[in-house]
LUMMIZA-854022 format. One record per residue (C-alpha): residue number from 1; residue in three letters; x, y, z. Coordinates in Angstrom, 2 decimals. Example, Ala and Ser with C-alpha at 12.3 -4.5 7.8 and 13.67 -1.06 7.14 Angstrom:
2
pos | code | X | Y | Z
1 | ALA | 12.30 | -4.50 | 7.80
2 | SER | 13.67 | -1.06 | 7.14
***
This chain:
313
pos | code | X | Y | Z
1 | MET | 18.69 | -11.75 | -7.25
2 | ALA | 17.54 | -7.81 | -5.51
3 | ASP | 18.00 | -6.77 | -1.90
4 | PRO | 15.64 | -5.36 | -0.20
5 | PRO | 15.90 | -1.12 | 0.88
6 | THR | 19.14 | -0.70 | 3.44
7 | GLN | 18.46 | 2.09 | 6.71
8 | GLU | 20.33 | 4.46 | 4.46
9 | THR | 18.57 | 4.20 | 1.53
10 | ILE | 15.40 | 4.76 | 3.43
11 | LEU | 16.26 | 7.76 | 5.53
12 | ALA | 18.02 | 8.51 | 1.78
13 | GLN | 14.43 | 9.31 | 0.58
14 | ARG | 13.13 | 11.24 | 3.01
15 | ALA | 14.46 | 14.59 | 1.25
16 | ALA | 13.22 | 13.43 | -1.50
17 | ILE | 9.52 | 12.63 | 0.14
18 | ASP | 7.32 | 16.33 | -0.16
19 | PRO | 6.74 | 17.23 | 4.21
20 | VAL | 3.07 | 16.97 | 3.40
21 | PHE | 3.15 | 13.28 | 3.63
22 | LEU | 5.81 | 12.27 | 6.81
23 | ASP | 5.72 | 11.92 | 10.23
24 | SER | 1.75 | 10.88 | 10.11
25 | PRO | 0.81 | 10.63 | 13.66
26 | LEU | 1.04 | 7.09 | 15.51
27 | VAL | -2.42 | 6.77 | 17.22
28 | HIS | -3.77 | 4.33 | 20.38
29 | HIS | -7.44 | 3.96 | 21.65
30 | PRO | -8.59 | 1.87 | 24.57
31 | ALA | -11.74 | 1.41 | 22.80
32 | LEU | -9.64 | -0.15 | 20.24
33 | ASP | -7.92 | -2.18 | 22.62
34 | GLU | -10.48 | -3.83 | 24.74
35 | ALA | -12.39 | -4.67 | 21.18
36 | LEU | -9.42 | -6.37 | 19.59
37 | GLY | -8.06 | -7.15 | 23.36
38 | LEU | -4.34 | -6.23 | 22.54
39 | SER | -2.55 | -3.36 | 22.58
40 | CYS | -2.97 | -2.13 | 19.18
41 | THR | -0.83 | 0.69 | 17.73
42 | LEU | -2.28 | 2.70 | 14.47
43 | LYS | -0.41 | 4.32 | 12.08
44 | VAL | -2.39 | 6.94 | 10.47
45 | GLU | -1.02 | 7.16 | 6.57
46 | THR | -4.30 | 8.77 | 5.77
47 | LEU | -5.15 | 12.84 | 6.84
48 | ASN | -2.20 | 13.83 | 3.85
49 | PRO | -4.07 | 15.13 | 0.47
50 | LEU | -4.46 | 11.48 | -1.05
51 | ARG | -5.72 | 10.24 | 2.02
52 | SER | -3.41 | 7.57 | 1.84
53 | PHE | 0.51 | 6.05 | 2.30
54 | LYS | 0.83 | 6.32 | -1.80
55 | GLY | 2.87 | 9.62 | -1.44
56 | ARG | 5.87 | 8.45 | 0.11
57 | GLY | 6.73 | 5.76 | -3.11
58 | THR | 5.75 | 7.78 | -5.40
59 | GLU | 7.35 | 10.62 | -4.67
60 | ALA | 10.58 | 8.61 | -4.57
61 | VAL | 10.10 | 6.75 | -7.25
62 | ILE | 9.69 | 10.24 | -9.73
63 | ALA | 12.16 | 12.39 | -8.04
64 | ALA | 14.80 | 9.70 | -8.97
65 | LEU | 14.20 | 9.31 | -12.03
66 | PRO | 16.07 | 10.51 | -14.82
67 | PRO | 15.14 | 13.65 | -17.10
68 | THR | 11.42 | 13.22 | -18.74
69 | SER | 8.68 | 15.05 | -20.38
70 | GLY | 6.03 | 12.83 | -18.87
71 | VAL | 5.31 | 9.07 | -17.06
72 | THR | 2.68 | 6.36 | -17.39
73 | THR | 1.32 | 3.95 | -14.78
74 | SER | -0.90 | 1.38 | -14.37
75 | SER | -3.21 | 1.94 | -11.16
76 | SER | -6.68 | 1.35 | -9.22
77 | GLY | -6.25 | 4.96 | -7.32
78 | ASN | -4.04 | 5.31 | -5.05
79 | PHE | -0.96 | 4.72 | -6.38
80 | GLY | -2.27 | 6.57 | -9.81
81 | GLN | -3.01 | 9.24 | -7.37
82 | GLY | 0.64 | 9.78 | -6.02
83 | ILE | 2.15 | 9.55 | -9.07
84 | ALA | 0.29 | 12.34 | -10.15
85 | TRP | 1.35 | 14.93 | -7.27
86 | ALA | 4.08 | 13.89 | -7.62
87 | ALA | 4.82 | 13.98 | -11.44
88 | GLY | 2.60 | 17.37 | -10.58
89 | ARG | 5.36 | 18.88 | -8.47
90 | ARG | 8.05 | 18.17 | -11.14
91 | GLY | 6.23 | 19.39 | -13.56
92 | ILE | 6.24 | 16.07 | -15.64
93 | ALA | 3.03 | 14.95 | -17.56
94 | ALA | 1.48 | 11.63 | -16.53
95 | THR | -0.35 | 9.29 | -17.77
96 | ILE | -2.88 | 6.24 | -15.50
97 | VAL | -4.34 | 3.73 | -17.29
98 | SER | -7.48 | 2.44 | -14.76
99 | SER | -9.89 | 0.16 | -14.29
100 | SER | -13.39 | 0.86 | -16.00
101 | ALA | -14.80 | -0.45 | -12.69
102 | ALA | -11.75 | 1.42 | -10.61
103 | ASN | -13.69 | 4.00 | -7.35
104 | PRO | -15.09 | 7.30 | -8.78
105 | LEU | -13.81 | 8.85 | -6.23
106 | LYS | -9.75 | 7.58 | -6.82
107 | VAL | -10.23 | 8.48 | -10.49
108 | ALA | -11.96 | 12.15 | -10.10
109 | ALA | -9.21 | 12.52 | -7.55
110 | MET | -6.49 | 11.31 | -10.65
111 | ARG | -7.57 | 13.70 | -12.59
112 | ARG | -8.46 | 17.05 | -10.03
113 | LEU | -4.82 | 16.40 | -9.57
114 | GLY | -3.58 | 16.80 | -13.34
115 | ALA | -3.25 | 13.03 | -15.00
116 | GLU | -4.88 | 11.86 | -18.10
117 | VAL | -6.52 | 9.12 | -16.88
118 | VAL | -7.61 | 6.51 | -19.71
119 | GLN | -9.88 | 3.64 | -18.37
120 | THR | -10.11 | 0.16 | -19.68
121 | ASP | -12.35 | -2.87 | -19.21
122 | ALA | -8.59 | -4.72 | -19.55
123 | ASP | -7.09 | -7.09 | -16.59
124 | GLU | -3.88 | -5.80 | -14.83
125 | GLU | -2.27 | -7.22 | -17.30
126 | GLY | -3.66 | -5.63 | -20.17
127 | ARG | -3.78 | -2.14 | -17.87
128 | LYS | -0.10 | -2.38 | -18.13
129 | ALA | 0.40 | -3.47 | -21.64
130 | ILE | -1.46 | -0.43 | -22.85
131 | ALA | 0.42 | 1.94 | -19.81
132 | ARG | 3.57 | 0.33 | -21.94
133 | SER | 2.47 | 0.94 | -24.68
134 | MET | 1.19 | 5.46 | -24.29
135 | ALA | 4.88 | 4.96 | -22.51
136 | ALA | 6.77 | 4.34 | -25.88
137 | GLU | 4.52 | 6.16 | -28.30
138 | LYS | 5.21 | 9.24 | -26.01
139 | GLY | 8.65 | 9.00 | -25.56
140 | PHE | 7.43 | 8.63 | -21.62
141 | VAL | 8.80 | 6.87 | -18.88
142 | PHE | 6.00 | 3.41 | -17.21
143 | ILE | 6.74 | 2.69 | -13.40
144 | GLU | 5.06 | 0.16 | -12.32
145 | ASP | 4.40 | -0.10 | -8.62
146 | GLY | 6.86 | -2.99 | -7.19
147 | THR | 9.08 | -2.86 | -9.31
148 | HIS | 10.96 | 0.28 | -8.54
149 | PRO | 12.89 | -0.05 | -5.52
150 | GLU | 12.23 | 3.52 | -5.00
151 | ILE | 9.32 | 2.81 | -4.09
152 | ALA | 10.18 | 0.38 | -1.13
153 | ALA | 12.86 | 2.66 | 0.27
154 | GLY | 10.11 | 6.16 | 0.43
155 | ASN | 7.36 | 3.52 | 2.09
156 | GLY | 9.87 | 2.13 | 4.65
157 | THR | 9.75 | 5.48 | 6.15
158 | ILE | 6.74 | 4.88 | 7.41
159 | ALA | 8.67 | 2.42 | 9.87
160 | GLN | 11.41 | 4.41 | 10.29
161 | GLU | 9.03 | 6.95 | 12.09
162 | MET | 7.42 | 3.80 | 14.07
163 | THR | 10.88 | 2.93 | 15.70
164 | ASP | 12.19 | 6.87 | 16.35
165 | ALA | 8.88 | 7.00 | 17.74
166 | GLY | 9.80 | 4.21 | 20.38
167 | LEU | 7.74 | 1.57 | 18.96
168 | ARG | 9.05 | -1.94 | 19.36
169 | PRO | 5.97 | -4.23 | 19.18
170 | ASP | 5.45 | -7.82 | 19.52
171 | VAL | 4.32 | -7.57 | 15.80
172 | VAL | 3.46 | -5.28 | 13.15
173 | VAL | 0.21 | -6.62 | 10.36
174 | ILE | 1.17 | -4.77 | 6.98
175 | GLN | -1.13 | -5.00 | 3.63
176 | VAL | 0.22 | -6.23 | 0.49
177 | GLY | -0.89 | -5.40 | -3.27
178 | ASP | 2.07 | -5.07 | -5.28
179 | GLY | 4.65 | -5.68 | -2.12
180 | SER | 6.47 | -2.29 | -1.88
181 | LEU | 5.19 | -1.18 | 1.38
182 | ALA | 5.60 | -4.52 | 2.89
183 | VAL | 9.35 | -4.84 | 2.02
184 | GLY | 9.52 | -1.45 | 3.21
185 | VAL | 8.44 | -1.35 | 6.18
186 | GLY | 9.69 | -4.69 | 6.55
187 | ALA | 13.13 | -4.35 | 5.67
188 | TRP | 13.17 | -1.54 | 8.38
189 | ILE | 11.68 | -3.39 | 11.14
190 | LYS | 13.67 | -6.13 | 11.03
191 | ALA | 17.16 | -4.02 | 11.44
192 | TRP | 15.73 | -1.81 | 13.70
193 | SER | 13.19 | -4.36 | 15.79
194 | PRO | 14.68 | -7.57 | 15.10
195 | ASN | 12.21 | -9.43 | 18.29
196 | THR | 9.36 | -8.07 | 16.17
197 | ARG | 7.31 | -10.25 | 13.68
198 | ILE | 6.19 | -8.74 | 10.72
199 | VAL | 2.58 | -10.65 | 9.00
200 | ALA | 1.50 | -9.76 | 5.99
201 | VAL | -1.95 | -8.91 | 5.43
202 | VAL | -3.69 | -10.10 | 2.06
203 | PRO | -7.40 | -10.67 | 0.86
204 | SER | -8.74 | -13.77 | 0.42
205 | GLY | -10.76 | -13.19 | -2.77
206 | SER | -6.76 | -12.03 | -4.14
207 | PRO | -4.87 | -15.07 | -3.69
208 | SER | -2.31 | -15.03 | -7.07
209 | MET | 0.74 | -13.46 | -4.40
210 | GLN | 0.39 | -16.05 | -1.99
211 | ARG | 0.03 | -18.86 | -4.71
212 | SER | 3.32 | -16.88 | -6.22
213 | LEU | 5.39 | -17.21 | -2.88
214 | GLU | 4.49 | -21.00 | -2.82
215 | ALA | 5.50 | -21.36 | -6.33
216 | GLY | 9.18 | -19.14 | -5.90
217 | HIS | 7.21 | -17.18 | -9.09
218 | PRO | 4.26 | -15.33 | -9.95
219 | VAL | 1.18 | -16.67 | -10.90
220 | GLU | -1.68 | -14.72 | -12.65
221 | MET | -4.71 | -15.85 | -10.82
222 | PRO | -8.20 | -14.08 | -11.33
223 | SER | -8.92 | -11.43 | -8.16
224 | ASN | -12.20 | -11.02 | -6.41
225 | THR | -12.11 | -8.47 | -3.56
226 | ILE | -13.45 | -4.73 | -2.00
227 | ALA | -9.44 | -4.08 | -2.02
228 | ASP | -8.70 | -3.13 | -4.81
229 | GLY | -5.46 | -1.51 | -3.43
230 | MET | -4.73 | -5.05 | -2.69
231 | ALA | -6.02 | -6.64 | -5.30
232 | THR | -3.15 | -8.22 | -7.37
233 | GLU | -3.64 | -11.00 | -10.71
234 | ARG | 0.10 | -11.37 | -11.25
235 | PRO | 2.57 | -9.93 | -8.92
236 | VAL | 5.85 | -8.77 | -10.66
237 | PRO | 8.88 | -10.92 | -9.75
238 | ALA | 10.54 | -8.57 | -7.28
239 | ALA | 8.13 | -8.73 | -4.93
240 | ILE | 8.69 | -12.92 | -5.22
241 | GLU | 11.66 | -12.34 | -4.35
242 | LEU | 12.04 | -9.50 | -1.50
243 | LEU | 8.87 | -10.65 | 0.90
244 | PRO | 10.55 | -13.77 | 1.93
245 | ARG | 13.40 | -12.25 | 3.09
246 | CYS | 11.13 | -9.21 | 4.81
247 | VAL | 7.87 | -10.68 | 6.15
248 | ASP | 7.79 | -13.69 | 8.69
249 | GLU | 4.26 | -15.33 | 7.99
250 | PHE | 1.02 | -15.17 | 5.75
251 | VAL | -2.39 | -14.09 | 7.47
252 | ALA | -5.75 | -13.65 | 4.44
253 | VAL | -8.69 | -11.85 | 5.51
254 | ASP | -11.63 | -11.44 | 3.66
255 | ASP | -14.39 | -9.11 | 2.46
256 | GLU | -16.33 | -9.20 | 5.45
257 | GLN | -13.55 | -9.23 | 7.86
258 | MET | -11.87 | -6.15 | 6.62
259 | LEU | -16.05 | -4.57 | 6.22
260 | ALA | -15.78 | -5.41 | 9.69
261 | ALA | -12.54 | -3.61 | 10.60
262 | ILE | -14.06 | -0.85 | 9.00
263 | ARG | -17.00 | -0.70 | 11.28
264 | LEU | -14.15 | -1.49 | 14.10
265 | LEU | -11.92 | 1.36 | 13.48
266 | LEU | -14.77 | 4.13 | 12.68
267 | ASP | -17.07 | 3.58 | 15.94
268 | ALA | -14.00 | 2.56 | 18.56
269 | ALA | -11.05 | 4.73 | 17.00
270 | GLY | -12.80 | 7.58 | 14.90
271 | LEU | -11.12 | 6.74 | 12.03
272 | ILE | -12.14 | 6.45 | 8.50
273 | ALA | -10.16 | 3.36 | 6.05
274 | GLU | -10.78 | 1.66 | 2.88
275 | PRO | -11.18 | -1.67 | 2.95
276 | SER | -6.87 | -2.31 | 2.44
277 | GLY | -6.47 | 0.60 | 4.82
278 | ALA | -8.64 | -1.69 | 7.72
279 | ALA | -7.13 | -4.61 | 6.61
280 | GLY | -4.53 | -5.21 | 9.31
281 | VAL | -6.83 | -4.72 | 11.62
282 | ALA | -9.15 | -7.03 | 10.43
283 | ALA | -5.61 | -9.34 | 10.52
284 | LEU | -5.46 | -8.92 | 14.57
285 | MET | -9.80 | -9.29 | 14.99
286 | ALA | -10.19 | -12.67 | 12.39
287 | ASP | -7.02 | -14.43 | 14.26
288 | ARG | -6.95 | -14.70 | 17.78
289 | ARG | -3.00 | -15.44 | 18.07
290 | PHE | -2.54 | -12.48 | 18.97
291 | ALA | -4.28 | -11.65 | 21.57
292 | GLY | -2.77 | -10.55 | 24.62
293 | LEU | 0.37 | -8.89 | 22.78
294 | GLU | 1.24 | -5.49 | 21.40
295 | ALA | 0.90 | -5.10 | 18.04
296 | ALA | 1.13 | -2.21 | 15.20
297 | ALA | -0.82 | -1.65 | 11.79
298 | VAL | -0.66 | 1.10 | 9.68
299 | VAL | -3.89 | 2.36 | 8.44
300 | THR | -3.59 | 2.52 | 5.07
301 | GLY | -6.28 | 5.07 | 2.86
302 | SER | -9.59 | 6.29 | 3.23
303 | ASN | -10.94 | 6.48 | 0.25
304 | ILE | -13.52 | 4.24 | 0.24
305 | ASP | -15.65 | 3.52 | -2.67
306 | PRO | -19.66 | 4.55 | -2.60
307 | ALA | -20.58 | 1.39 | -3.77
308 | LEU | -19.70 | -0.12 | 0.02
309 | TYR | -21.87 | 2.21 | 1.67
310 | GLY | -24.27 | 0.12 | 1.94
311 | ARG | -22.88 | -2.96 | 3.17
312 | LEU | -20.65 | -1.32 | 6.48
313 | TRP | -24.24 | -0.29 | 8.07
***
């Protein structure tokens, strides 16, 4: 069985990660606290060139690769941007396989960063199969989000910065898509603040992760959610092994709750978030068990699909 990242492996990734992604701000806003009925510290991962946390794990995994001329992956957008950034910085070609229905702003960003983007109507597993095939044809390395341990370790630097700042909250709410963010953050928090409860947040419209954890093996289920960064149809086996050791419970939020959290972050804290980025705050809004506690949430991304604008106001 694979092990979660250690404190040492998480700290080691800082040398590999472009400093532009490190030391993101911690924000505490009284208006947000009042609206939530608790004390909430936000770790804001949107003020970098990718507007998401994905630069941390992708920098770590690309830096750890053996010499290669190129990489391929499958991504809805933010992970693909991270791969494009990290590969381009090292003179490596990147090919990203994405859905035909992907957020056009994310697709444009991946291309702007130098990646070749191939869009297809295939489902999640089909897109991964295409990326694997392209890697074999070109002699590239296929990268799967959630599988490589360096990705979770790189993401763990988010939590390392939180505890280094003295943060020891009652609860940390953390988004789960492929699982590498929750594994990295959860592993560090459990080592440094063992009394903190780690609450993993999933979209109710993408139930495969919860069903897989209940079954103890990957279970494929359709996904229908506006949170493209958390939409998973079939979790990778590593996530099913590691998540139960890094988080304490799961909370599901629906699309309307994420939209409400986007509005709240903008109104109360002046922060823009995409649905996945606001999911942690959505969980704090929706579940009154957290009332009166000291909480921390990560705003993971702010690349909103323009198609959602009409549903926000």
